TIKEDREN-650195 format. One line per 8 residues: number of its first residue (from 0); their letters; for each residue x, y, z of C-alpha. Coordinates in nm, 2 decimals, m for minus. Each point is the difference from the previous one (the first is absolute). Example, Ala and Ser with C-alpha at 12.3 -4.5 7.8 and 13.67 -1.06 7.14 Angstrom:
<mises>
0 = AS = 1.23 m0.45 0.78 ~ 0.14 0.34 m0.07
</mises>
This chain:
<mises>
0 = MEWGTNLK = 0.00 0.00 0.00 ~ 0.29 0.23 0.09 ~ 0.17 m0.07 m0.33 ~ m0.31 0.08 m0.20 ~ m0.04 0.33 0.19 ~ 0.36 0.09 m0.08 ~ m0.04 m0.08 m0.36 ~ m0.32 0.21 m0.02
8 = SKTRTLHG = 0.18 0.29 0.17 ~ 0.29 m0.03 m0.24 ~ m0.22 0.01 m0.31 ~ m0.16 0.32 0.12 ~ 0.33 0.18 0.00 ~ 0.10 0.21 m0.31 ~ 0.29 m0.25 m0.07 ~ m0.24 m0.30 0.02
16 = KIWVYLIF = m0.27 0.16 m0.21 ~ 0.24 0.10 m0.28 ~ 0.15 m0.35 0.00 ~ m0.35 m0.16 m0.01 ~ m0.12 0.23 m0.28 ~ 0.31 m0.07 m0.22 ~ m0.04 m0.38 0.06 ~ m0.37 0.02 m0.09
24 = FSILILAC = 0.08 0.19 m0.31 ~ 0.26 m0.26 m0.11 ~ m0.25 m0.29 0.06 ~ m0.27 0.19 m0.20 ~ 0.24 0.03 m0.30 ~ 0.09 m0.37 0.02 ~ m0.37 m0.09 0.02 ~ m0.07 0.20 m0.31
32 = LWLMQVIF = 0.29 m0.17 m0.17 ~ m0.13 m0.35 0.09 ~ m0.35 0.09 m0.12 ~ 0.11 0.13 m0.34 ~ 0.28 m0.26 m0.07 ~ m0.16 m0.32 0.13 ~ m0.37 0.02 0.07 ~ m0.12 0.22 m0.28
40 = LNKYYEWS = 0.27 m0.07 m0.25 ~ m0.22 m0.24 m0.21 ~ m0.29 0.24 m0.01 ~ 0.23 0.29 m0.09 ~ 0.16 m0.20 m0.28 ~ m0.34 m0.10 m0.14 ~ m0.12 0.36 0.01 ~ 0.32 0.12 m0.17
48 = KTMEMSYI = m0.03 m0.26 m0.27 ~ m0.36 0.10 m0.07 ~ 0.10 0.37 m0.04 ~ 0.27 m0.11 m0.23 ~ m0.24 m0.20 m0.22 ~ m0.22 0.31 m0.03 ~ 0.30 0.20 m0.11 ~ 0.10 m0.26 m0.26
56 = AERIKLSY = m0.35 m0.01 m0.14 ~ 0.00 0.38 m0.05 ~ 0.33 m0.01 m0.18 ~ m0.12 m0.27 m0.23 ~ m0.32 0.19 m0.08 ~ 0.20 0.32 m0.08 ~ 0.27 m0.17 m0.21 ~ m0.19 m0.28 m0.17
64 = NPDDATSV = 0.04 0.00 m0.38 ~ m0.16 m0.29 m0.19 ~ 0.26 0.03 m0.28 ~ 0.30 m0.01 0.23 ~ m0.10 m0.14 0.34 ~ 0.27 m0.26 0.04 ~ 0.30 0.21 0.09 ~ m0.18 0.22 0.26
72 = LDQLSYEK = m0.17 m0.30 0.17 ~ 0.31 m0.21 0.00 ~ 0.19 0.28 0.17 ~ m0.27 0.07 0.25 ~ m0.04 m0.37 0.08 ~ 0.37 m0.04 0.05 ~ 0.05 0.31 0.22 ~ m0.30 m0.07 0.23
80 = GVCVEIVT = 0.03 m0.38 0.01 ~ m0.37 m0.05 m0.10 ~ m0.17 m0.21 m0.27 ~ m0.19 0.20 m0.27 ~ m0.24 m0.13 m0.25 ~ m0.20 0.18 m0.27 ~ m0.32 m0.17 m0.12 ~ m0.19 0.11 m0.31
88 = NTETSYSS = m0.33 m0.17 m0.09 ~ 0.08 m0.28 0.25 ~ 0.33 m0.07 m0.17 ~ 0.33 0.07 0.16 ~ 0.19 0.26 m0.21 ~ 0.29 0.04 0.25 ~ 0.13 m0.19 0.29 ~ 0.32 0.05 0.22
96 = NGIDRGCT = 0.03 m0.37 0.07 ~ 0.32 m0.02 m0.19 ~ 0.16 0.27 0.21 ~ m0.11 m0.12 0.35 ~ m0.05 m0.37 0.01 ~ m0.19 0.04 0.33 ~ m0.30 0.13 m0.20 ~ m0.31 m0.22 m0.01
104 = LNEKNNIE = m0.24 0.24 m0.16 ~ m0.08 m0.21 m0.31 ~ 0.06 m0.35 0.13 ~ m0.30 m0.22 m0.06 ~ 0.02 m0.18 0.34 ~ m0.03 0.34 0.18 ~ m0.38 m0.03 0.00 ~ m0.06 0.27 0.27
112 = TVLYKRSF = 0.21 0.26 m0.20 ~ m0.18 m0.08 m0.32 ~ m0.34 0.03 0.16 ~ 0.08 0.34 0.15 ~ 0.13 0.13 m0.33 ~ m0.32 m0.11 m0.18 ~ m0.22 0.15 0.28 ~ 0.18 0.33 m0.02
120 = MRSGKEKG = m0.03 0.03 m0.38 ~ m0.38 m0.07 0.02 ~ m0.05 0.25 0.28 ~ 0.06 0.31 m0.21 ~ 0.21 0.16 0.28 ~ 0.29 0.22 m0.07 ~ 0.22 m0.16 0.26 ~ m0.01 m0.26 0.28
128 = QYVYTNPV = 0.22 m0.18 0.24 ~ m0.02 m0.36 0.15 ~ 0.22 m0.16 0.27 ~ 0.00 m0.38 0.01 ~ 0.22 m0.30 0.05 ~ 0.17 m0.11 m0.33 ~ m0.07 m0.38 m0.05 ~ 0.31 m0.04 m0.21
136 = LHNKTILY = 0.26 0.18 0.22 ~ m0.20 m0.05 0.32 ~ 0.06 0.35 0.12 ~ m0.20 0.32 0.05 ~ m0.05 0.19 m0.32 ~ m0.13 0.33 m0.11 ~ m0.18 0.02 m0.34 ~ m0.07 0.35 m0.14
144 = GLKLEENT = m0.23 0.04 m0.30 ~ m0.01 0.32 m0.22 ~ m0.21 0.09 m0.30 ~ 0.22 0.16 m0.27 ~ m0.23 0.02 m0.30 ~ m0.32 m0.16 m0.12 ~ 0.06 m0.38 0.02 ~ 0.36 0.06 0.11
152 = YAFIMASL = 0.10 m0.07 0.36 ~ 0.32 0.00 0.20 ~ 0.06 m0.24 0.29 ~ 0.28 0.04 0.25 ~ 0.10 m0.27 0.25 ~ 0.24 0.03 0.29 ~ 0.09 m0.26 0.26 ~ m0.01 0.09 0.36
160 = EPLGATTN = 0.31 m0.18 0.11 ~ m0.04 m0.17 0.34 ~ 0.18 0.22 0.27 ~ m0.01 m0.25 0.28 ~ 0.37 m0.08 m0.02 ~ 0.09 0.37 m0.03 ~ m0.22 0.08 0.29 ~ 0.17 m0.26 0.22
168 = ILASQLVY = 0.34 0.14 m0.09 ~ m0.11 0.35 0.08 ~ m0.15 m0.12 0.33 ~ 0.32 m0.18 0.11 ~ 0.20 0.31 m0.10 ~ m0.23 0.23 0.19 ~ 0.04 m0.20 0.32 ~ 0.37 0.09 0.01
176 = VTIGVLIL = m0.07 0.35 m0.12 ~ m0.25 0.04 0.29 ~ 0.23 m0.13 0.26 ~ 0.28 0.23 m0.12 ~ m0.21 0.31 m0.03 ~ m0.15 m0.06 0.35 ~ 0.34 m0.04 0.16 ~ 0.13 0.31 m0.18
184 = SFIIAYFI = m0.32 0.19 0.09 ~ 0.05 m0.08 0.37 ~ 0.35 0.13 0.00 ~ m0.07 0.31 m0.20 ~ m0.31 0.08 0.19 ~ 0.19 m0.04 0.33 ~ 0.27 0.25 m0.10 ~ m0.24 0.25 m0.16
192 = SKNIAKPI = m0.23 0.00 0.30 ~ 0.29 0.03 0.24 ~ 0.15 0.29 m0.20 ~ m0.33 0.19 0.01 ~ m0.11 m0.09 0.35 ~ 0.34 0.05 0.17 ~ 0.01 0.39 0.00 ~ m0.37 0.01 0.10
200 = TQMSKSAK = 0.07 m0.24 0.29 ~ 0.29 0.22 0.11 ~ m0.22 0.31 m0.01 ~ m0.26 m0.18 0.20 ~ 0.26 m0.08 0.27 ~ 0.11 0.36 0.01 ~ m0.36 0.12 0.02 ~ m0.06 m0.23 0.30
208 = KIGSSNLN = 0.29 0.18 0.17 ~ m0.18 0.33 m0.06 ~ m0.31 m0.15 0.16 ~ 0.22 m0.08 0.31 ~ 0.09 0.38 0.02 ~ 0.35 m0.06 m0.15 ~ 0.03 0.28 m0.26 ~ 0.36 m0.06 m0.07
216 = VHFDTNST = m0.06 m0.21 m0.31 ~ 0.06 0.04 m0.38 ~ m0.18 m0.17 m0.28 ~ 0.23 m0.12 m0.28 ~ m0.05 0.16 m0.34 ~ 0.23 m0.22 m0.21 ~ m0.26 m0.24 m0.13 ~ m0.01 m0.08 m0.38
224 = IEEIDELA = m0.38 0.06 0.01 ~ m0.11 0.36 m0.04 ~ m0.33 m0.04 0.20 ~ 0.19 m0.15 0.30 ~ 0.26 0.29 m0.02 ~ m0.29 0.25 0.00 ~ m0.15 m0.17 0.30 ~ 0.33 0.01 0.18
232 = RTLNKMND = 0.04 0.37 m0.07 ~ m0.35 0.07 0.12 ~ 0.06 m0.20 0.32 ~ 0.33 0.19 0.06 ~ m0.18 0.33 m0.04 ~ m0.27 m0.12 0.24 ~ 0.26 m0.10 0.25 ~ 0.17 0.34 m0.03
240 = ELVKTDEL = m0.33 0.17 0.07 ~ m0.06 m0.23 0.30 ~ 0.34 0.09 0.14 ~ m0.08 0.37 m0.04 ~ m0.34 m0.06 0.16 ~ 0.15 m0.19 0.29 ~ 0.25 0.28 0.06 ~ m0.27 0.26 m0.01
248 = RRDLMANV = m0.21 m0.21 0.24 ~ 0.28 m0.01 0.25 ~ 0.06 0.38 m0.05 ~ m0.38 0.06 0.04 ~ m0.01 m0.20 0.33 ~ 0.31 0.18 0.13 ~ m0.12 0.35 m0.11 ~ m0.36 m0.05 0.12
256 = GHDLKTPL = 0.13 m0.14 0.33 ~ 0.23 0.30 0.04 ~ m0.27 0.25 m0.09 ~ m0.24 m0.16 0.24 ~ 0.25 m0.05 0.28 ~ 0.13 0.36 0.02 ~ m0.34 0.19 0.04 ~ m0.13 m0.28 0.24
264 = TMIKAYAE = 0.31 0.04 0.22 ~ m0.04 0.38 0.00 ~ m0.38 m0.02 0.07 ~ 0.07 m0.24 0.29 ~ 0.28 0.21 0.14 ~ m0.18 0.33 m0.01 ~ m0.32 m0.16 0.13 ~ 0.19 m0.13 0.30
272 = MVRDLKQS = 0.15 0.34 0.06 ~ m0.34 0.16 0.00 ~ m0.12 m0.27 0.24 ~ 0.29 0.00 0.24 ~ 0.13 0.36 0.01 ~ m0.16 0.30 0.14 ~ 0.06 0.25 m0.28 ~ m0.12 0.35 m0.09
280 = DEKKENNL = m0.28 0.03 m0.23 ~ 0.23 0.11 m0.28 ~ 0.23 m0.29 0.05 ~ m0.29 m0.24 0.01 ~ m0.15 0.15 m0.32 ~ 0.33 m0.04 m0.18 ~ 0.02 m0.37 0.10 ~ m0.36 m0.06 m0.10
288 = NVIIEETD = 0.07 0.17 m0.34 ~ 0.29 m0.24 m0.06 ~ m0.23 m0.29 0.07 ~ m0.26 0.13 m0.24 ~ 0.27 0.06 m0.27 ~ 0.13 m0.35 0.03 ~ m0.35 m0.14 0.00 ~ m0.07 0.20 m0.32
296 = RLTVLVND = 0.32 m0.14 m0.15 ~ m0.12 m0.36 0.07 ~ m0.34 0.09 m0.15 ~ 0.17 0.12 m0.32 ~ 0.21 m0.31 m0.02 ~ m0.30 m0.23 0.04 ~ m0.21 0.20 m0.24 ~ 0.28 m0.02 m0.26
304 = IVNLSKLQ = 0.02 m0.37 0.03 ~ m0.38 m0.04 m0.03 ~ m0.01 0.24 m0.30 ~ 0.28 m0.19 m0.17 ~ m0.17 m0.33 0.06 ~ m0.33 0.13 m0.14 ~ 0.17 0.14 m0.32 ~ 0.19 m0.32 m0.06
312 = SNIDDLNI = m0.32 m0.21 0.04 ~ m0.20 0.24 m0.23 ~ m0.27 0.02 0.26 ~ 0.01 0.37 0.03 ~ m0.19 0.15 m0.29 ~ 0.08 0.34 m0.15 ~ m0.23 0.29 0.05 ~ 0.06 0.21 m0.31
320 = EEFDLTEC = m0.09 0.37 0.02 ~ 0.11 0.32 m0.17 ~ 0.21 0.24 0.21 ~ 0.27 0.27 m0.02 ~ 0.35 m0.15 0.01 ~ 0.17 0.33 0.07 ~ m0.22 0.07 0.30 ~ 0.04 m0.35 0.12
328 = IKTILKRY = 0.38 0.03 0.01 ~ m0.02 0.34 0.18 ~ m0.23 m0.15 0.26 ~ 0.25 m0.29 0.06 ~ 0.29 0.25 0.03 ~ m0.18 0.19 0.28 ~ 0.05 m0.31 0.22 ~ 0.37 0.06 m0.01
336 = DILKEKEG = m0.01 0.35 0.13 ~ 0.14 m0.12 0.34 ~ 0.30 m0.15 m0.18 ~ 0.07 0.34 m0.17 ~ m0.01 0.18 0.34 ~ 0.18 m0.25 0.22 ~ 0.25 m0.18 m0.23 ~ 0.04 0.25 m0.29
344 = YNFIFKYN = m0.14 m0.22 m0.28 ~ m0.07 0.19 m0.33 ~ m0.28 m0.13 m0.22 ~ 0.02 0.15 m0.34 ~ m0.32 m0.01 m0.20 ~ m0.07 0.27 m0.26 ~ m0.31 m0.08 m0.19 ~ m0.32 0.19 0.02
352 = KKLLIKAD = m0.20 m0.12 m0.30 ~ m0.32 m0.19 0.08 ~ 0.04 m0.36 m0.12 ~ m0.31 m0.22 0.01 ~ 0.07 m0.38 0.00 ~ m0.20 m0.32 0.05 ~ 0.13 m0.24 0.27 ~ m0.07 m0.13 0.35
360 = KAKLEQVI = 0.08 0.32 0.19 ~ 0.07 m0.16 0.34 ~ 0.24 m0.26 m0.15 ~ 0.18 0.25 m0.23 ~ 0.05 0.23 0.31 ~ 0.16 m0.30 0.17 ~ 0.23 m0.05 m0.30 ~ 0.12 0.36 0.01
368 = YNLINNAI = 0.02 0.00 0.37 ~ 0.22 m0.31 0.01 ~ 0.23 0.13 m0.28 ~ 0.05 0.33 0.19 ~ 0.07 m0.20 0.32 ~ 0.26 m0.20 m0.19 ~ 0.16 0.31 m0.14 ~ 0.01 0.15 0.35
376 = NYTGDDNK = 0.18 m0.31 0.14 ~ 0.27 0.00 m0.27 ~ 0.05 0.35 m0.12 ~ 0.33 0.18 0.05 ~ 0.13 0.23 0.27 ~ m0.17 0.30 m0.18 ~ m0.34 m0.16 0.11 ~ m0.15 0.08 m0.34
384 = VFIKIKET = m0.29 m0.20 m0.16 ~ m0.12 0.10 m0.35 ~ m0.35 m0.07 m0.12 ~ m0.06 0.06 m0.37 ~ m0.29 m0.04 m0.24 ~ 0.07 m0.05 m0.38 ~ m0.30 0.02 m0.23 ~ 0.01 m0.15 m0.35
392 = KDNIRVEI = m0.27 m0.07 m0.25 ~ m0.07 m0.35 0.13 ~ 0.13 m0.01 0.36 ~ 0.05 0.20 0.31 ~ 0.32 m0.10 0.17 ~ 0.06 0.05 0.37 ~ 0.37 0.00 0.11 ~ 0.13 0.00 0.36
400 = TDTGKGIK = 0.37 0.05 0.03 ~ 0.25 m0.01 0.29 ~ 0.36 0.11 0.01 ~ 0.14 m0.30 0.18 ~ 0.27 m0.26 m0.08 ~ m0.21 m0.17 m0.27 ~ m0.07 m0.37 m0.06 ~ 0.24 m0.25 m0.17
408 = PEDLDLIW = m0.12 m0.12 m0.35 ~ m0.02 m0.36 0.12 ~ m0.24 0.10 0.28 ~ m0.25 0.20 m0.21 ~ m0.23 m0.29 m0.08 ~ 0.01 m0.12 0.36 ~ m0.09 0.31 0.20 ~ m0.38 m0.06 m0.06
416 = DRYYKSSK = 0.01 m0.31 0.21 ~ m0.12 0.00 0.36 ~ 0.27 0.11 0.24 ~ 0.27 m0.02 m0.26 ~ 0.32 0.17 0.11 ~ 0.31 0.04 m0.21 ~ 0.19 m0.06 0.33 ~ m0.10 m0.31 0.19
424 = KHKRNAYG = 0.03 0.19 0.33 ~ m0.34 0.14 0.08 ~ m0.03 0.37 0.05 ~ m0.32 0.12 0.15 ~ m0.17 0.27 m0.21 ~ m0.09 0.32 0.17 ~ m0.31 0.05 m0.21 ~ m0.11 m0.33 m0.13
432 = TGLGLSIV = m0.05 m0.38 0.07 ~ 0.21 m0.15 m0.28 ~ m0.31 m0.10 m0.20 ~ m0.05 0.33 m0.18 ~ 0.14 m0.08 m0.34 ~ m0.16 m0.34 m0.01 ~ m0.34 0.17 0.07 ~ 0.08 0.26 m0.28
440 = KNVLKHHN = 0.07 m0.28 m0.25 ~ m0.32 m0.19 0.08 ~ m0.22 0.32 m0.01 ~ 0.15 0.11 m0.34 ~ m0.03 m0.35 m0.15 ~ m0.36 m0.01 0.12 ~ m0.06 0.32 m0.19 ~ 0.20 m0.12 m0.31
448 = FNYGVTSK = 0.22 0.31 0.04 ~ 0.36 m0.01 m0.13 ~ 0.26 0.05 0.27 ~ 0.37 m0.02 0.05 ~ 0.32 0.14 0.16 ~ 0.32 0.16 m0.13 ~ 0.31 0.06 0.22 ~ 0.35 0.13 m0.02
456 = INKGTTFF = 0.26 m0.09 0.27 ~ 0.06 0.30 0.23 ~ m0.24 0.22 m0.20 ~ m0.34 m0.13 0.12 ~ m0.30 m0.21 m0.11 ~ m0.32 0.08 m0.18 ~ m0.32 m0.20 0.03 ~ m0.27 0.06 m0.26
464 = FDIPNTNP = m0.34 m0.12 m0.12 ~ m0.22 0.09 m0.29 ~ m0.37 0.08 0.00 ~ m0.20 0.00 m0.33 ~ m0.06 0.37 m0.09 ~ m0.38 0.08 m0.03 ~ 0.05 0.38 0.00 ~ m0.10 0.20 m0.30
472 = KPISKIKS = 0.31 0.15 m0.17 ~ 0.01 0.39 m0.01 ~ 0.25 0.01 m0.29 ~ m0.26 0.02 m0.27 ~ m0.18 0.29 0.19 ~ 0.32 0.20 0.02 ~ 0.06 m0.04 m0.38 ~ m0.35 0.11 m0.07
480 = IKLNKKEK = 0.04 0.31 0.21 ~ 0.32 0.10 m0.19 ~ m0.18 m0.05 m0.33 ~ m0.29 0.22 0.12 ~ 0.25 0.28 0.09 ~ 0.16 m0.02 m0.35 ~ m0.34 0.02 m0.16 ~ m0.07 0.32 0.20
488 = L = 0.33 0.15 m0.12
</mises>
């Protein structure tokens, strides 16, 4: 029972299936060979001879000449190995007996042949065929009758030679051929199946290591089969992404833990101070303010995590409305007035034109807010943050630029990941949770807005996104005014 189970398991593998299919294909070819060369050989021979008789009859009919029939009929009889007889008014005018002594067309003791000839001539048919056993030669014979002219008939006779001996020879030969082909098929099928299955088996073993949380694997791409190479490349790319995801997961846990631990520690410390110490009202108020600020920071962190989760799950639908982009940016910048006063930040935004756009206002505010926070965290010592709007015929581009150290080219595609840091050592942001850019990416993708980043080392970084421009263009109006003035002149 165990052996049968192992065999069944083996035949279910790729190696086993390829091997079985190739063996089955070889057996199918051999079966067809046996059928055609042994079992159906006699029938095929008879069918082939019948078709040949029809062809000979057509040639005789086309080339028959009463004045000179002998040479044509002699040649045809000799080439095809048949007996030909021309009968005119029941008298034989030509017979190929002298050429092929196996002919018995006009022998008087061949009663069955004579009766069929007479029957055909009386029937008035243009042609006819009769298969019977020749009483003279004792073999199977085909007799074909053809009407050439009025009272002139042609008869063609061919012997169906017995193929029993030939069939026996072929059968004995095919036994050896079958044994040889099967042995060769087993060997070839084994090596072919092994060659195809081996790289896939190796990839399967490597994939199992990934399933065991071992990401230090590589899938071989040196196969001679393009599809297997493509699969290996895809798996390598997948593994690289898993490695990055695992690193980001570890960073996320460390960063979230850090961002949660710090405010919780401060909340606890200041709460204990308020409880245990007798303080002035001013001192108590300051301590309580610290507790409130750190609680707000925790709230922001939790909200960012929840918002990001909603965006990535596509469960937070967009509420599209029309609003003024310029006014929206000005409103957001008012939130940073305290940074202007206390820390000397300079937010440069010079754009007063009203720009109506269609988007989810709350989410787009979040995008701009997060990008400004990011610029604050990484701008240079001059504390400058530039906000620009560039309007074209098709798009309105919003750019937010800092004057910091810039981002390395190899990191530009990675900064949109959650908690990604170019340096592995975590640095707690002063005005953010580390999830800002990931939220920006998901909101803009949700809107189908183009977005990106450009950066120069030690010269700063610019984040941008494009909004479809739905504002009417005033250019044509300006031209029309100029034309009107010229007309007045």
